[in-house]
C-alpha positions, 0 to 999 in steps of 0.5 A: 488535542480537544475533541477532534482527535486522540492524543499520540499516547491514546492513539498508541493504545487505540492501535494496540486494541484494534490490533488485538481485535484484528488478530482474533478475527475468524478465518471467515471474517478475515477472508471476506473483509480482505477480499473487499479491501483488495477490490477497493484498492484495485478499483482505486487503481483502475480509476487512477489509471483511467484518469491519467493514462493520457498524461503518463505517456507524455514526459512533459506532463508526467508530474501532473499525471502522477499528482492527479493519480495520487488524488484518485488513488487515496480514495481506495484507502479511505474506503478501506478504513471507513468500512473496516475492511482488512488490508494487509499493508495496514495490518502490518501495524498489528506488530504493535500489539505483538510487541506489547505481548497482546498478540502471539507471533502465530496470531500475527502471521496468521492474520497477515497471510490470510488478509494478504491472500484475500486481498490478492483474490479481491484484486484479481476479481477486479482485474477479470471484471475490467478485462471483461468490460473491454475497458482496456480499449479506451482511448484507442487501446492506449489505456491498455497499452499504458497498463502494460507499460506500468506493469513492465516498469514494476517487474523490471525493478531490481530486488533491492529497488523494489524492496526499498520502494516497498519500505518507503511506501508502507512507511507512508501508508501506515502513517496514513492509517495511524492518523486515521485511527487518531481522528474521531470523525469521518472527515478527519480520517479521510483528510488524514489519509489523503496526504500520505497516500498522495505522497506515496503515489506521486513518489512512485513507491511500491504497494504490494496490494495495489500491484496485485491489480497493476501487474495482473492487469498488464498481463491480461491487457497484453493478451489483446491484439489491439493493445499490442498494436498500441504498444508497438506504436509506443515503441515497445516491442513484443519481445519486451512484452513477453517478459511480463509473466506471472513468475516475473511478477511474483519473483521480481516485484510481489515478493520484494515489495511485500517484504519491504512493506512489512519492514516499512510499517512494522519497524518505521511506524509500529516499532518507533511508536512502540519504542517511544511510548511503550518500551521501558528504558533504562534512565540515561545519565549524561555528564557534561564535564566541560560545564560541570552539569549533569543531564538526566532522563 
């Protein structure tokens, strides 16, 4: 692979070593760096909303809006990876260190809940700051209205839909993180991150940490009278908006998306790479009788 990136096997070893270090971080470190990562992802969500809200409301330009949204959102993970902040969805890759018996199950779960909670706090700090800044009034409050509309779409997914969209999302996110670990330069890390993250955003997949901004921001924006007027002008009734609650967010979206994110990263990325590179396999012998040959692995 030259000097630009690690080989696949070297990347597996690097991910295991990184996982061991992350799993042994102190509570203080995990919480502080987790808050930072949650805020970074939320700030990327803010930027992607502001840059595309007038496009997302037009069905003829929806694809363009989603494509642009993905370009801007990718900056969030780039900030996380290059600064060493702690992001729950990326830390699902600690599963690899657990499968190699370098981390205990207790260490794995401890890291996950601490970082997940810290990410939530960081995202909520950005929600409060954006609300206090009056940013939801941009574009005659249409930014706030689109923020509410996005949040409504997320809480109205069925459990299965939210779960599967979460699986697909973190499959791509963990691949992005994996590629960044294989790259040796900042440029390589950022470029490697970009395409998988762009794809997940364009495809409309569900990321639990990003949703810690999107849905609470929608809940906060819905409390503003001018935003409500903009929503009514879009044909969204007050009754529909009343369904946007914290309970609906946690039960209908955050829970299934978090579970899907875990499955997507732990099984489809960490699990597959572990099986391919680390798992001892019984030699497989196949006999091709018709050709009287044997194939052995």
